[in-house]
C-alpha positions, 0 to 999 in steps of 0.5 A: 218713772223714777228709779226706786232708791233704797236707804238703810239705817242701823240702830234705828229703834230710837234716838238719832237713828229713828229721827234719821229714818223719819227725816229720810222718809219725809224727804225721799220720794213715794217710790223709795224705801227706807229700812229701819233696823235694830236687834229687837223685833218688837221694837223694830216693828213698833218704830217702823209703824210710827214713822210718817213720811212720803217714802215707804218704811219697813222694819228689818231685824239686824244685829250688826255684831253678826257679820253673817246676818249683815252679809245676808241682808246685803245679799238679799237687797243686792243694791242700796243707795244710802247706808247709815251705820248708827248702831252703838253699844251701851256705855255706863259711867262708873263701870270698869272698862273691862266689864264694858269693852266687849259689847261696846266694841262689838256694836260700835266697831265690829258692827261698823266694820261689818257694814262697811265690808258688806254694803260698800260693794253693793252701793250704787253709783251716786250712793252714800255710805255713812258711819255715825261717829263723833268729833272725839274720833280724831288722832289728837284724842290719843297719845301721838305714839299711837297715831300710826296705828290708825293713820293711812292704814287698811281696814284690816289694820284697823280691825287688828289694832282694835282687837289688840286694844281690846285684849290689852283692856282685858289683861290690864295693860291698856293704860301702860301701852298709852291707851286712854282709860275711857274706852269711848276714845279709842273706839271712836278713833277706830270708827273714823279710821275704818271709814278713812281706810275704806274711802282711801281704796275707793276714792277715785272711782267713787268721786267719778261716780258721785258716790260718798263714803264718810263719817259724821258727828251729830254733836251733843244730842239729848238722848238716853245714851248721852244723859249719864255722861253730861250735866249741861244739856242747854246747848244740846240738840234734839235728835230731830234737829241733829239729823238734819245736817246728816240728811242734807249730806246724804241727799245732796245732789253732788259730792264735794271731793273735799269732804270725801272720806272725812269726818263731818260735823254740822257742815264742816270737816273735823280735822283728823290731825291737829295740823289740819284746818277745818273747812266750810263745805260748799 
């Protein structure tokens, strides 16, 4: 009998998260379990009930900003095979950064950090631990003076600099310190840096066990969150199309050492530093 695999996707009530749950449910086995999570109980239940696929789907209420709740779910599950941290906070054009930074950072950054800390230790050999990020999460999006804050550092270092940046936004000194006004940029860089930090600590053991830790960029996707920020969606993907490369990555039989710990978009590694050359997977 094939051993049951457990997959968990956060921020999965709608958009990319929901589409990924559907894709995994269709491609995984009947004995497998896909957990669709979100903060709103009614939306979680309704979304889970809509999914059609081969694998079993269950809804779980999870607020990724609540570190204790994340740890409780990890302890309850005991072991997992696929974890995709996809939750993202709201970001509105025309609203001052100081009015948005807390909720945005709490969901996108602290949420991803909680997931990495809680679920990394219970990832089974051969598992996949993925954070949905952005190709904006590269060092070239920041002034070079800030690169050292995120490059080759620990997860604790990333957490510390995120809080220092958030404080600078609140006290009005962020731009004087070189931070971009658009809070999405430091946030996305910090997401990718957090994954790189965790991956650096686990790399040798994980590669020996065919385990993958990485971040992924789905590209421009036509979702409610992206609509306010872009005018031309002629080249945008639907959520269903955007998650196919992500599902291909997490369900692949073997891990390419060249992609371990990296940011991946449509089957290509996105360069963390400008001097790196993107390479084709496979």
